MOPAC internal coordinates of N, CA, C and O (Angstrom, degrees):
PM7 1SCF
backbone

  N    0.0000 0     0.00 0     0.00 0    0    0    0
  C    1.4467 1     0.00 0     0.00 0    1    0    0
  C    1.5184 1   109.26 1     0.00 0    2    1    0
  O    1.2310 1   121.51 1   -26.21 1    3    2    1
  N    1.3295 1   114.72 1   153.79 1    3    2    1
  C    1.4545 1   120.68 1  -178.06 1    5    3    2
  C    1.5207 1   108.69 1  -139.20 1    6    5    3
  O    1.2310 1   120.14 1   -43.21 1    7    6    5
  N    1.2982 1   117.33 1   136.79 1    7    6    5
  C    1.4563 1   122.20 1   177.46 1    9    7    6
  C    1.5187 1   108.04 1   -95.52 1   10    9    7
  O    1.2310 1   121.03 1   -49.31 1   11   10    9
  N    1.3349 1   115.64 1   130.69 1   11   10    9
  C    1.4580 1   120.02 1   176.42 1   13   11   10
  C    1.5211 1   108.86 1  -122.78 1   14   13   11
  O    1.2310 1   121.08 1   -20.25 1   15   14   13
  N    1.3071 1   115.53 1   159.75 1   15   14   13
  C    1.4565 1   121.72 1   176.32 1   17   15   14
  C    1.5177 1   107.52 1  -108.69 1   18   17   15
  O    1.2310 1   121.01 1   -48.84 1   19   18   17
  N    1.3216 1   115.68 1   131.16 1   19   18   17
  C    1.4603 1   120.87 1   178.51 1   21   19   18
  C    1.5210 1   109.02 1  -118.96 1   22   21   19
  O    1.2310 1   120.96 1   -31.96 1   23   22   21
  N    1.3149 1   115.76 1   148.04 1   23   22   21
  C    1.4550 1   121.23 1   177.71 1   25   23   22
  C    1.5218 1   110.14 1   -82.73 1   26   25   23
  O    1.2310 1   120.68 1   -28.53 1   27   26   25
  N    1.3130 1   116.31 1   151.47 1   27   26   25
  C    1.4587 1   120.86 1   178.31 1   29   27   26
  C    1.5263 1   110.11 1   -59.26 1   30   29   27
  O    1.2310 1   120.46 1   -52.13 1   31   30   29
  N    1.3241 1   116.73 1   127.87 1   31   30   29
  C    1.4567 1   121.92 1   179.66 1   33   31   30
  C    1.5149 1   114.67 1    84.79 1   34   33   31
  O    1.2310 1   120.13 1   177.11 1   35   34   33
  N    1.3236 1   117.37 1    -2.89 1   35   34   33
  C    1.4620 1   121.30 1  -178.82 1   37   35   34
  C    1.5271 1   110.47 1   -74.19 1   38   37   35
  O    1.2310 1   120.93 1   -40.31 1   39   38   37
  N    1.3151 1   115.83 1   139.69 1   39   38   37
  C    1.4577 1   121.10 1   175.54 1   41   39   38
  C    1.5285 1   107.59 1   -66.63 1   42   41   39
  O    1.2310 1   120.30 1   -45.90 1   43   42   41
  N    1.3170 1   117.04 1   134.10 1   43   42   41
  C    1.4647 1   121.39 1  -176.50 1   45   43   42
  C    1.5243 1   111.71 1   -57.43 1   46   45   43
  O    1.2310 1   119.88 1   138.38 1   47   46   45
  N    1.3262 1   117.83 1   -41.62 1   47   46   45
  C    1.4732 1   121.58 1   178.60 1   49   47   46
  C    1.5259 1   110.28 1   -57.60 1   50   49   47
  O    1.2310 1   120.39 1   136.15 1   51   50   49
  N    1.3237 1   116.87 1   -43.85 1   51   50   49
  C    1.4630 1   122.28 1   179.69 1   53   51   50
  C    1.5228 1   110.75 1   -63.39 1   54   53   51
  O    1.2310 1   120.64 1   134.96 1   55   54   53
  N    1.3293 1   116.39 1   -45.04 1   55   54   53
  C    1.4704 1   120.64 1   179.40 1   57   55   54
  C    1.5197 1   110.94 1   -61.93 1   58   57   55
  O    1.2310 1   120.64 1   138.09 1   59   58   57
  N    1.3237 1   116.39 1   -41.91 1   59   58   57
  C    1.4631 1   120.08 1   179.59 1   61   59   58
  C    1.5236 1   110.61 1   -63.11 1   62   61   59
  O    1.2310 1   120.23 1   130.81 1   63   62   61
  N    1.3238 1   117.17 1   -49.19 1   63   62   61
  C    1.4661 1   120.82 1  -179.13 1   65   63   62
  C    1.5286 1   111.08 1   -62.81 1   66   65   63
  O    1.2310 1   120.17 1   139.18 1   67   66   65
  N    1.3289 1   117.28 1   -40.82 1   67   66   65
  C    1.4665 1   121.59 1   179.77 1   69   67   66
  C    1.5247 1   111.25 1   -62.31 1   70   69   67
  O    1.2310 1   120.48 1   151.58 1   71   70   69
  N    1.3245 1   116.69 1   -28.42 1   71   70   69
  C    1.4667 1   122.05 1   179.67 1   73   71   70
  C    1.5238 1   113.01 1   -96.95 1   74   73   71
  O    1.2310 1   120.25 1  -167.38 1   75   74   73
  N    1.3387 1   117.12 1    12.62 1   75   74   73
  C    1.4588 1   121.12 1   175.34 1   77   75   74
  C    1.5142 1   115.11 1    79.22 1   78   77   75
  O    1.2310 1   120.19 1  -160.11 1   79   78   77
  N    1.3340 1   117.24 1    19.89 1   79   78   77
  C    1.4624 1   121.43 1   178.71 1   81   79   78
  C    1.5205 1   108.30 1  -116.97 1   82   81   79
  O    1.2310 1   120.55 1   -56.82 1   83   82   81
  N    1.3069 1   116.55 1   123.18 1   83   82   81
  C    1.4588 1   119.87 1   179.21 1   85   83   82
  C    1.5245 1   110.69 1   -87.82 1   86   85   83
  O    1.2310 1   120.28 1   -46.27 1   87   86   85
  N    1.3347 1   117.06 1   133.73 1   87   86   85
  C    1.4612 1   119.53 1   173.71 1   89   87   86
  C    1.5258 1   111.87 1   -80.34 1   90   89   87
  O    1.2310 1   121.14 1  -179.50 1   91   90   89
  N    1.3321 1   115.43 1     0.50 1   91   90   89
  C    1.4642 1   121.91 1  -176.76 1   93   91   90
  C    1.5239 1   110.77 1  -109.33 1   94   93   91
  O    1.2310 1   120.70 1   -27.91 1   95   94   93
  N    1.3247 1   116.26 1   152.09 1   95   94   93
  C    1.4649 1   122.59 1   177.16 1   97   95   94
  C    1.5212 1   110.40 1  -106.45 1   98   97   95
  O    1.2310 1   120.94 1   -36.17 1   99   98   97
  N    1.3204 1   115.81 1   143.83 1   99   98   97
  C    1.4626 1   121.61 1   171.40 1  101   99   98
  C    1.5163 1   114.17 1    49.40 1  102  101   99
  O    1.2310 1   121.11 1    50.22 1  103  102  101
  N    1.3228 1   115.47 1  -129.78 1  103  102  101
  C    1.4657 1   121.13 1  -176.63 1  105  103  102
  C    1.5219 1   113.46 1   -69.08 1  106  105  103
  O    1.2310 1   120.31 1   163.39 1  107  106  105
  N    1.3138 1   117.02 1   -16.61 1  107  106  105
  C    1.4664 1   118.10 1   178.21 1  109  107  106
  C    1.5289 1   111.22 1   -67.23 1  110  109  107
  O    1.2310 1   120.33 1   168.13 1  111  110  109
  N    1.3358 1   116.98 1   -11.87 1  111  110  109
  C    1.4666 1   119.85 1   173.28 1  113  111  110
  C    1.5201 1   110.61 1   -65.64 1  114  113  111
  O    1.2310 1   120.66 1   152.96 1  115  114  113
  N    1.3294 1   116.33 1   -27.04 1  115  114  113
  C    1.4636 1   121.23 1   178.85 1  117  115  114
  C    1.5223 1   112.13 1   -99.01 1  118  117  115
  O    1.2310 1   120.98 1   147.53 1  119  118  117
  N    1.3286 1   115.73 1   -32.47 1  119  118  117
  C    1.4620 1   121.05 1  -175.15 1  121  119  118
  C    1.5243 1   108.09 1  -112.73 1  122  121  119
  O    1.2310 1   120.41 1   -87.91 1  123  122  121
  N    1.3242 1   116.82 1    92.09 1  123  122  121
  C    1.4630 1   121.40 1   176.78 1  125  123  122
  C    1.5267 1   108.93 1  -152.96 1  126  125  123
  O    1.2310 1   120.24 1    -7.56 1  127  126  125
  N    1.3018 1   117.14 1   172.44 1  127  126  125
  C    1.4700 1   121.41 1  -174.30 1  129  127  126
  C    1.5265 1   113.18 1   -84.27 1  130  129  127
  O    1.2310 1   119.76 1  -176.43 1  131  130  129
  N    1.3135 1   118.06 1     3.57 1  131  130  129
  C    1.4646 1   123.82 1   177.63 1  133  131  130
  C    1.5298 1   113.38 1    60.59 1  134  133  131
  O    1.2310 1   121.10 1  -145.81 1  135  134  133
  N    1.3289 1   115.51 1    34.19 1  135  134  133
  C    1.4587 1   119.57 1   174.16 1  137  135  134
  C    1.5139 1   116.41 1    95.97 1  138  137  135
  O    1.2310 1   120.04 1  -168.18 1  139  138  137
  N    1.3147 1   117.53 1    11.82 1  139  138  137
  C    1.4638 1   120.27 1  -179.69 1  141  139  138
  C    1.5283 1   113.06 1   -84.26 1  142  141  139
  O    1.2310 1   120.04 1   168.22 1  143  142  141
  N    1.3174 1   117.52 1   -11.78 1  143  142  141
  C    1.4590 1   121.24 1   177.95 1  145  143  142
  C    1.5111 1   114.72 1    82.63 1  146  145  143
  O    1.2310 1   120.35 1  -161.92 1  147  146  145
  N    1.3303 1   116.94 1    18.08 1  147  146  145
  C    1.4632 1   119.92 1  -175.92 1  149  147  146
  C    1.5212 1   114.49 1  -104.07 1  150  149  147
  O    1.2310 1   119.54 1   156.82 1  151  150  149
  N    1.3316 1   118.48 1   -23.18 1  151  150  149
  C    1.4720 1   118.93 1  -173.79 1  153  151  150
  C    1.5264 1   113.17 1   -94.42 1  154  153  151
  O    1.2310 1   119.82 1   147.19 1  155  154  153
  N    1.3187 1   117.94 1   -32.81 1  155  154  153
  C    1.4610 1   121.25 1   179.93 1  157  155  154
  C    1.5139 1   115.04 1    82.10 1  158  157  155
  O    1.2310 1   119.51 1  -172.69 1  159  158  157
  N    1.3378 1   118.55 1     7.31 1  159  158  157
  C    1.4652 1   119.80 1  -177.55 1  161  159  158
  C    1.5280 1   113.24 1   -75.73 1  162  161  159
  O    1.2310 1   119.85 1   166.78 1  163  162  161
  N    1.3192 1   117.88 1   -13.22 1  163  162  161
  C    1.4688 1   120.14 1   178.63 1  165  163  162
  C    1.5254 1   111.35 1   -98.18 1  166  165  163
  O    1.2310 1   120.49 1  -157.14 1  167  166  165
  N    1.3281 1   116.67 1    22.86 1  167  166  165
  C    1.4690 1   120.78 1   179.06 1  169  167  166
  C    1.5251 1   110.08 1   -62.27 1  170  169  167
  O    1.2310 1   121.10 1   -49.67 1  171  170  169
  N    1.3117 1   115.49 1   130.33 1  171  170  169
  C    1.4611 1   123.20 1  -178.80 1  173  171  170
  C    1.5234 1   108.36 1  -140.48 1  174  173  171
  O    1.2310 1   120.55 1   -15.72 1  175  174  173
  N    1.3050 1   116.55 1   164.28 1  175  174  173
  C    1.4583 1   121.14 1   171.23 1  177  175  174
  C    1.5194 1   107.11 1  -106.31 1  178  177  175
  O    1.2310 1   120.77 1   -45.82 1  179  178  177
  N    1.3312 1   116.13 1   134.18 1  179  178  177
  C    1.4606 1   121.80 1  -178.70 1  181  179  178
  C    1.5222 1   108.95 1  -117.96 1  182  181  179
  O    1.2310 1   121.04 1   -46.03 1  183  182  181
  N    1.3273 1   115.62 1   133.97 1  183  182  181
  C    1.4628 1   122.01 1   179.37 1  185  183  182
  C    1.5201 1   109.39 1  -134.40 1  186  185  183
  O    1.2310 1   120.66 1   -27.46 1  187  186  185
  N    1.3367 1   116.34 1   152.54 1  187  186  185
  C    1.4566 1   120.07 1   167.16 1  189  187  186
  C    1.5181 1   106.90 1   -66.82 1  190  189  187
  O    1.2310 1   120.26 1   -34.27 1  191  190  189
  N    1.3075 1   117.10 1   145.73 1  191  190  189
  C    1.4566 1   121.32 1   174.33 1  193  191  190
  C    1.5149 1   107.32 1  -102.30 1  194  193  191
  O    1.2310 1   120.62 1   -52.94 1  195  194  193
  N    1.3157 1   116.42 1   127.06 1  195  194  193
  C    1.4552 1   120.68 1  -179.89 1  197  195  194
  C    1.5190 1   108.73 1   -76.47 1  198  197  195
  O    1.2310 1   120.69 1   -74.26 1  199  198  197
  N    1.3279 1   116.29 1   105.74 1  199  198  197
  C    1.4655 1   120.84 1  -179.05 1  201  199  198
  C    1.5247 1   111.38 1  -112.71 1  202  201  199
  O    1.2310 1   120.49 1  -166.79 1  203  202  201
  N    1.3246 1   116.67 1    13.21 1  203  202  201
  C    1.4606 1   119.93 1  -176.18 1  205  203  202
  C    1.5253 1   113.99 1   -86.50 1  206  205  203
  O    1.2310 1   120.07 1   179.25 1  207  206  205
  N    1.3237 1   117.48 1    -0.75 1  207  206  205
  C    1.4672 1   118.55 1   179.56 1  209  207  206
  C    1.5231 1   110.01 1  -103.09 1  210  209  207
  O    1.2310 1   120.94 1   -25.32 1  211  210  209
  N    1.3229 1   115.80 1   154.68 1  211  210  209
  C    1.4614 1   120.71 1  -176.12 1  213  211  210
  C    1.5161 1   112.98 1   -63.58 1  214  213  211
  O    1.2310 1   120.43 1   148.16 1  215  214  213
  N    1.3122 1   116.78 1   -31.84 1  215  214  213
  C    1.4638 1   120.38 1  -177.29 1  217  215  214
  C    1.5220 1   111.63 1   -78.95 1  218  217  215
  O    1.2310 1   119.89 1   165.70 1  219  218  217
  N    1.3478 1   117.82 1   -14.30 1  219  218  217
  C    1.4642 1   122.94 1  -177.20 1  221  219  218
  C    1.5260 1   110.83 1    47.54 1  222  221  219
  O    1.2310 1   121.61 1  -115.42 1  223  222  221
  N    1.3105 1   114.53 1    64.58 1  223  222  221
  C    1.4600 1   120.17 1  -176.64 1  225  223  222
  C    1.5118 1   112.94 1   -74.94 1  226  225  223
  O    1.2310 1   120.13 1   159.65 1  227  226  225
  N    1.3412 1   117.36 1   -20.35 1  227  226  225
  C    1.4543 1   119.26 1  -179.46 1  229  227  226
  C    1.5137 1   112.84 1    73.79 1  230  229  227
  O    1.2310 1   120.11 1  -154.71 1  231  230  229
  N    1.3327 1   117.39 1    25.29 1  231  230  229
  C    1.4629 1   120.56 1   178.08 1  233  231  230
  C    1.5193 1   110.04 1   -61.24 1  234  233  231
  O    1.2310 1   120.36 1   -32.53 1  235  234  233
  N    1.3211 1   116.91 1   147.47 1  235  234  233
  C    1.4511 1   121.90 1  -178.13 1  237  235  234
  C    1.5152 1   110.86 1   -86.63 1  238  237  235
  O    1.2310 1   121.37 1   -35.12 1  239  238  237
  N    1.3033 1   114.98 1   144.88 1  239  238  237
  C    1.4522 1   123.60 1  -178.30 1  241  239  238
  C    1.5245 1   107.61 1  -123.37 1  242  241  239
  O    1.2310 1   119.81 1   -51.46 1  243  242  241
  N    1.3259 1   117.96 1   128.54 1  243  242  241
  C    1.4610 1   122.29 1  -176.50 1  245  243  242
  C    1.5197 1   114.27 1   -87.92 1  246  245  243
  O    1.2310 1   119.16 1  -173.39 1  247  246  245
  N    1.3234 1   119.21 1     6.61 1  247  246  245
  C    1.4545 1   120.72 1  -178.88 1  249  247  246
  C    1.5290 1   110.14 1   -73.07 1  250  249  247
  O    1.2310 1   120.90 1    -0.74 1  251  250  249
  N    1.3300 1   115.88 1   179.26 1  251  250  249
  C    1.4652 1   120.41 1   179.99 1  253  251  250
  C    1.5211 1   108.93 1   -56.14 1  254  253  251
  O    1.2310 1   120.91 1   -45.40 1  255  254  253
  N    1.3141 1   115.86 1   134.60 1  255  254  253
  C    1.4627 1   120.85 1  -177.91 1  257  255  254
  C    1.5265 1   108.17 1   -79.20 1  258  257  255
  O    1.2310 1   120.29 1   -64.91 1  259  258  257
  N    1.3134 1   117.04 1   115.09 1  259  258  257
  C    1.4600 1   121.55 1  -174.26 1  261  259  258
  C    1.5169 1   114.17 1   -80.51 1  262  261  259
  O    1.2310 1   119.84 1   154.59 1  263  262  261
  N    1.3090 1   117.91 1   -25.41 1  263  262  261
  C    1.4595 1   120.50 1  -170.65 1  265  263  262
  C    1.5156 1   114.11 1  -101.99 1  266  265  263
  O    1.2310 1   120.55 1  -153.12 1  267  266  265
  N    1.3315 1   116.55 1    26.88 1  267  266  265
  C    1.4594 1   120.67 1   175.46 1  269  267  266
  C    1.5253 1   109.52 1  -137.22 1  270  269  267
  O    1.2310 1   121.04 1   -21.86 1  271  270  269
  N    1.3118 1   115.62 1   158.14 1  271  270  269
  C    1.4639 1   123.23 1   172.45 1  273  271  270
  C    1.5083 1   107.08 1  -135.45 1  274  273  271
  O    1.2310 1   118.63 1   -38.37 1  275  274  273
  N    1.2870 1   120.22 1   141.63 1  275  274  273
  C    1.4567 1   125.71 1    -9.94 1  277  275  274
  C    1.5274 1   111.11 1   -71.15 1  278  277  275
  O    1.2310 1   120.67 1   -22.44 1  279  278  277
  N    1.3127 1   116.33 1   157.56 1  279  278  277
  C    1.4662 1   121.87 1  -178.74 1  281  279  278
  C    1.5248 1   111.63 1   -68.03 1  282  281  279
  O    1.2310 1   120.96 1   147.35 1  283  282  281
  N    1.3238 1   115.76 1   -32.65 1  283  282  281
  C    1.4622 1   121.09 1   178.75 1  285  283  282
  C    1.5165 1   109.01 1  -113.93 1  286  285  283
  O    1.2310 1   120.84 1   -14.16 1  287  286  285
  N    1.3185 1   116.00 1   165.84 1  287  286  285
  C    1.4641 1   120.77 1  -177.92 1  289  287  286
  C    1.5231 1   111.58 1   -58.09 1  290  289  287
  O    1.2310 1   121.46 1   -41.55 1  291  290  289
  N    1.3316 1   114.82 1   138.45 1  291  290  289
  C    1.4638 1   120.75 1   175.93 1  293  291  290
  C    1.5270 1   109.30 1   -74.15 1  294  293  291
  O    1.2310 1   120.82 1   -10.35 1  295  294  293
  N    1.3126 1   116.04 1   169.65 1  295  294  293
  C    1.4648 1   120.81 1   177.38 1  297  295  294
  C    1.5217 1   110.54 1   -59.20 1  298  297  295
  O    1.2310 1   120.32 1   138.28 1  299  298  297
  N    1.3432 1   116.99 1   -41.72 1  299  298  297
  C    1.4719 1   120.40 1   178.20 1  301  299  298
  C    1.5227 1   110.89 1   -59.97 1  302  301  299
  O    1.2310 1   120.59 1   136.44 1  303  302  301
  N    1.3279 1   116.47 1   -43.56 1  303  302  301
  C    1.4619 1   120.32 1   179.74 1  305  303  302
  C    1.5218 1   110.91 1   -63.73 1  306  305  303
  O    1.2310 1   120.38 1   134.41 1  307  306  305
  N    1.3184 1   116.87 1   -45.59 1  307  306  305
  C    1.4659 1   120.55 1  -179.99 1  309  307  306
  C    1.5218 1   110.84 1   -60.28 1  310  309  307
  O    1.2310 1   120.61 1   136.25 1  311  310  309
  N    1.3364 1   116.44 1   -43.75 1  311  310  309
  C    1.4644 1   119.93 1   179.29 1  313  311  310
  C    1.5236 1   110.86 1   -63.89 1  314  313  311
  O    1.2310 1   120.16 1   133.02 1  315  314  313
  N    1.3376 1   117.30 1   -46.98 1  315  314  313
  C    1.4646 1   120.75 1  -177.25 1  317  315  314
  C    1.5184 1   111.47 1   -65.13 1  318  317  315
  O    1.2310 1   120.16 1   140.65 1  319  318  317
  N    1.3117 1   117.30 1   -39.35 1  319  318  317
  C    1.4613 1   120.89 1  -177.91 1  321  319  318
  C    1.5275 1   113.22 1   -75.54 1  322  321  319
  O    1.2310 1   119.99 1   174.66 1  323  322  321
  N    1.3162 1   117.63 1    -5.34 1  323  322  321
  C    1.4673 1   120.56 1   175.44 1  325  323  322
  C    1.5198 1   112.23 1   -82.83 1  326  325  323
  O    1.2310 1   120.20 1   172.83 1  327  326  325
  N    1.3265 1   117.22 1    -7.17 1  327  326  325
  C    1.4594 1   121.59 1  -179.02 1  329  327  326
  C    1.5202 1   110.42 1  -111.45 1  330  329  327
  O    1.2310 1   120.68 1   -27.51 1  331  330  329
  N    1.3450 1   116.31 1   152.49 1  331  330  329
  C    1.4684 1   119.48 1   176.24 1  333  331  330
  C    1.5245 1   109.99 1   -60.16 1  334  333  331
  O    1.2310 1   119.64 1   -28.75 1  335  334  333
  N    1.2863 1   118.30 1   151.25 1  335  334  333
  C    1.4556 1   127.08 1     6.89 1  337  335  334
  C    1.5281 1   113.76 1   -87.77 1  338  337  335
  O    1.2310 1   119.69 1   175.60 1  339  338  337
  N    1.3268 1   118.20 1    -4.40 1  339  338  337
  C    1.4652 1   119.72 1  -175.04 1  341  339  338
  C    1.5210 1   112.58 1   -74.76 1  342  341  339
  O    1.2310 1   119.91 1   123.35 1  343  342  341
  N    1.3066 1   117.77 1   -56.65 1  343  342  341
  C    1.4622 1   124.22 1   175.84 1  345  343  342
  C    1.5300 1   112.40 1    42.49 1  346  345  343
  O    1.2310 1   120.68 1   -93.92 1  347  346  345
  N    1.3254 1   116.31 1    86.08 1  347  346  345
  C    1.4670 1   122.48 1  -174.59 1  349  347  346
  C    1.5172 1   114.49 1   -55.76 1  350  349  347
  O    1.2310 1   120.25 1   154.37 1  351  350  349
  N    1.3082 1   117.12 1   -25.63 1  351  350  349
  C    1.4626 1   118.56 1  -179.76 1  353  351  350
  C    1.5246 1   112.08 1   -68.88 1  354  353  351
  O    1.2310 1   120.16 1   169.42 1  355  354  353
  N    1.3218 1   117.30 1   -10.58 1  355  354  353
  C    1.4649 1   120.91 1  -177.67 1  357  355  354
  C    1.5332 1   112.70 1   -93.91 1  358  357  355
  O    1.2310 1   120.46 1  -144.31 1  359  358  357
  N    1.3346 1   116.73 1    35.69 1  359  358  357
  C    1.4596 1   121.07 1   172.97 1  361  359  358
  C    1.5255 1   113.96 1    69.28 1  362  361  359
  O    1.2310 1   119.53 1  -144.01 1  363  362  361
  N    1.3139 1   118.51 1    35.99 1  363  362  361
  C    1.4601 1   121.37 1   177.08 1  365  363  362
  C    1.5283 1   110.05 1   -71.01 1  366  365  363
  O    1.2310 1   120.55 1   -25.30 1  367  366  365
  N    1.2926 1   116.55 1   154.70 1  367  366  365
  C    1.4593 1   122.41 1   177.63 1  369  367  366
  C    1.5276 1   110.33 1   -60.43 1  370  369  367
  O    1.2310 1   119.74 1   -42.37 1  371  370  369
  N    1.3256 1   118.11 1   137.63 1  371  370  369
  C    1.4657 1   120.25 1   175.84 1  373  371  370
  C    1.5236 1   111.84 1   -67.41 1  374  373  371
  O    1.2310 1   120.40 1   166.57 1  375  374  373
  N    1.3254 1   116.84 1   -13.43 1  375  374  373
  C    1.4577 1   121.59 1   179.89 1  377  375  374
  C    1.5231 1   112.42 1   -90.30 1  378  377  375
  O    1.2310 1   120.17 1  -177.53 1  379  378  377
  N    1.3411 1   117.29 1     2.47 1  379  378  377
  C    1.4585 1   121.07 1   179.24 1  381  379  378
  C    1.5198 1   108.91 1   -72.32 1  382  381  379
  O    1.2310 1   120.78 1   -57.03 1  383  382  381
  N    1.3291 1   116.11 1   122.97 1  383  382  381
  C    1.4620 1   122.31 1  -178.42 1  385  383  382
  C    1.5205 1   108.92 1  -138.41 1  386  385  383
  O    1.2310 1   120.91 1   -12.93 1  387  386  385
  N    1.3226 1   115.86 1   167.07 1  387  386  385
  C    1.4624 1   121.36 1   172.91 1  389  387  386
  C    1.5225 1   107.38 1   -97.42 1  390  389  387
  O    1.2310 1   120.28 1   -55.18 1  391  390  389
  N    1.3252 1   117.08 1   124.82 1  391  390  389
  C    1.4644 1   121.37 1  -178.35 1  393  391  390
  C    1.5213 1   111.67 1   -59.36 1  394  393  391
  O    1.2310 1   120.34 1   152.03 1  395  394  393
  N    1.3276 1   116.96 1   -27.97 1  395  394  393
  C    1.4642 1   120.74 1  -178.57 1  397  395  394
  C    1.5245 1   113.03 1   -78.68 1  398  397  395
  O    1.2310 1   119.78 1   172.27 1  399  398  397
  N    1.3151 1   118.02 1    -7.73 1  399  398  397
  C    1.4666 1   121.50 1  -177.22 1  401  399  398
  C    1.5279 1   112.95 1  -114.38 1  402  401  399
  O    1.2310 1   120.31 1  -173.17 1  403  402  401
  N    1.3173 1   117.01 1     6.83 1  403  402  401
  C    1.4635 1   121.56 1  -176.04 1  405  403  402
  C    1.5231 1   109.72 1  -117.10 1  406  405  403
  O    1.2310 1   120.76 1   -49.50 1  407  406  405
  N    1.3296 1   116.16 1   130.50 1  407  406  405
  C    1.4580 1   121.48 1   175.20 1  409  407  406
  C    1.5203 1   109.48 1  -100.74 1  410  409  407
  O    1.2310 1   121.11 1   -40.25 1  411  410  409
  N    1.3199 1   115.49 1   139.75 1  411  410  409
  C    1.4604 1   121.44 1   176.52 1  413  411  410
  C    1.5249 1   108.17 1   -82.94 1  414  413  411
  O    1.2310 1   120.45 1   -47.10 1  415  414  413
  N    1.3187 1   116.74 1   132.90 1  415  414  413
  C    1.4650 1   122.38 1   178.07 1  417  415  414
  C    1.5185 1   108.91 1  -115.19 1  418  417  415
  O    1.2310 1   120.82 1   -60.92 1  419  418  417
  N    1.3251 1   116.03 1   119.08 1  419  418  417
  C    1.4589 1   121.92 1  -178.52 1  421  419  418
  C    1.5205 1   107.84 1  -117.91 1  422  421  419
  O    1.2310 1   120.32 1   -49.60 1  423  422  421
  N    1.3285 1   117.00 1   130.40 1  423  422  421
  C    1.4671 1   121.29 1  -177.26 1  425  423  422
  C    1.5193 1   113.20 1   -80.33 1  426  425  423
  O    1.2310 1   120.01 1   156.06 1  427  426  425
  N    1.2877 1   117.58 1   -23.94 1  427  426  425
  C    1.4546 1   121.50 1  -179.69 1  429  427  426
  C    1.5082 1   109.47 1   178.95 1  430  429  427
  O    1.2310 1   120.38 1   -14.02 1  431  430  429
  N    1.3162 1   116.87 1   165.98 1  431  430  429
  C    1.4583 1   120.28 1  -178.26 1  433  431  430
  C    1.5197 1   110.24 1   -62.87 1  434  433  431
  O    1.2310 1   121.08 1   -51.24 1  435  434  433
  N    1.3153 1   115.54 1   128.76 1  435  434  433
  C    1.4624 1   122.84 1   178.10 1  437  435  434
  C    1.5292 1   112.26 1    52.72 1  438  437  435
  O    1.2310 1   120.99 1  -134.56 1  439  438  437
  N    1.3425 1   115.71 1    45.44 1  439  438  437
  C    1.4600 1   119.67 1  -179.57 1  441  439  438
  C    1.5243 1   112.63 1   -86.33 1  442  441  439
  O    1.2310 1   120.11 1  -175.17 1  443  442  441
  N    1.3135 1   117.39 1     4.83 1  443  442  441
  C    1.4542 1   120.60 1   179.47 1  445  443  442
  C    1.5116 1   113.31 1    81.89 1  446  445  443
  O    1.2310 1   120.56 1  -175.14 1  447  446  445
  N    1.3278 1   116.54 1     4.86 1  447  446  445
  C    1.4622 1   120.59 1   179.46 1  449  447  446
  C    1.5133 1   108.80 1   -72.68 1  450  449  447
  O    1.2310 1   120.84 1   -65.81 1  451  450  449
  N    1.3051 1   116.01 1   114.19 1  451  450  449
  C    1.4560 1   119.75 1  -179.53 1  453  451  450
  C    1.5088 1   110.21 1  -135.81 1  454  453  451
  O    1.2310 1   121.54 1   -32.60 1  455  454  453
  N    1.3103 1   114.66 1   147.40 1  455  454  453
  C    1.4555 1   121.60 1   170.91 1  457  455  454
  C    1.5169 1   107.29 1  -126.79 1  458  457  455
  O    1.2310 1   120.91 1   -24.33 1  459  458  457
  N    1.2951 1   115.86 1   155.67 1  459  458  457
  C    1.4568 1   121.83 1   175.02 1  461  459  458
  C    1.5129 1   107.36 1  -109.54 1  462  461  459
  O    1.2310 1   121.04 1   -50.14 1  463  462  461
  N    1.3252 1   115.61 1   129.86 1  463  462  461
  C    1.4599 1   121.93 1  -179.88 1  465  463  462
  C    1.5160 1   107.88 1  -114.37 1  466  465  463
  O    1.2310 1   120.75 1   -53.14 1  467  466  465
  N    1.3238 1   116.17 1   126.86 1  467  466  465
  C    1.4635 1   121.13 1   177.75 1  469  467  466
  C    1.5180 1   109.02 1  -117.71 1  470  469  467
  O    1.2310 1   121.28 1   -52.91 1  471  470  469
  N    1.3208 1   115.15 1   127.09 1  471  470  469
  C    1.4582 1   121.25 1   176.34 1  473  471  470
  C    1.5137 1   108.16 1  -101.28 1  474  473  471
  O    1.2310 1   120.66 1   -53.43 1  475  474  473
  N    1.3164 1   116.35 1   126.57 1  475  474  473
  C    1.4593 1   120.94 1   177.75 1  477  475  474
  C    1.5173 1   110.16 1   -84.18 1  478  477  475
  O    1.2310 1   121.31 1   -10.18 1  479  478  477
  N    1.3263 1   115.09 1   169.82 1  479  478  477
  C    1.4644 1   121.13 1   177.82 1  481  479  478
  C    1.5224 1   109.82 1   -80.15 1  482  481  479
  O    1.2310 1   121.01 1   -12.56 1  483  482  481
  N    1.3137 1   115.67 1   167.44 1  483  482  481
  C    1.4583 1   121.34 1   177.58 1  485  483  482
  C    1.5157 1   111.70 1   100.98 1  486  485  483
  O    1.2310 1   120.87 1   -23.71 1  487  486  485
  N    1.3219 1   115.94 1   156.29 1  487  486  485
  C    1.4622 1   122.43 1  -177.83 1  489  487  486
  C    1.5245 1   111.12 1   -53.51 1  490  489  487
  O    1.2310 1   120.43 1   135.82 1  491  490  489
  N    1.3337 1   116.78 1   -44.18 1  491  490  489
  C    1.4577 1   122.13 1  -178.94 1  493  491  490
  C    1.5239 1   112.30 1   -98.09 1  494  493  491
  O    1.2310 1   119.47 1  -170.62 1  495  494  493
  N    1.2949 1   118.62 1     9.38 1  495  494  493
  C    1.4576 1   120.83 1  -177.08 1  497  495  494
  C    1.5152 1   111.89 1    66.35 1  498  497  495
  O    1.2310 1   121.06 1  -147.81 1  499  498  497
  N    1.3150 1   115.57 1    32.19 1  499  498  497
  C    1.4597 1   120.68 1  -173.45 1  501  499  498
  C    1.5117 1   114.17 1   -94.75 1  502  501  499
  O    1.2310 1   119.58 1   167.54 1  503  502  501
  N    1.3468 1   118.40 1   -12.46 1  503  502  501
  C    1.4518 1   117.28 1  -171.57 1  505  503  502
  C    1.4704 1   117.68 1  -119.45 1  506  505  503
  O    1.2310 1   120.10 1   180.00 1  507  506  505

C-alpha cells in the first residue's frame, strides 16, 4: 500500500498518476479513454479509512464515502457499469467507481481525511 496526497477538488485518477500510481492494469495503461469515463479501465473500489483508533489500522468502512464528490455514481459511471465486464446487476460492490469521475474533497491540510482505494485485477479492474 502507498499513501498519496491529493489536492482538494483533484480528480482521483490525476492524483494517482501524479503520485506514480496507475489506476489502470496491464495494457490498459496504454489503451484507455484518458479520463473521459467511457472505457471503465480505471474502475476502483473506494472506502472510508478508519483513522479514529490509536493504532491507525486503516480498516475499511463501507459507509458513505465522505471525502469524494459525487457521493454516488455519476451518470457516466452508471452507463459504463451497465456493460460487461462490470455489469452492475451481477452483484458488484457499491463502492466500485471510476477514478476519472471522482473528485477528492479535503477539509484542510492534514485533517486526517483518508480514503482507501483498491484496484482489482483484470484489464478493466473487474476481477
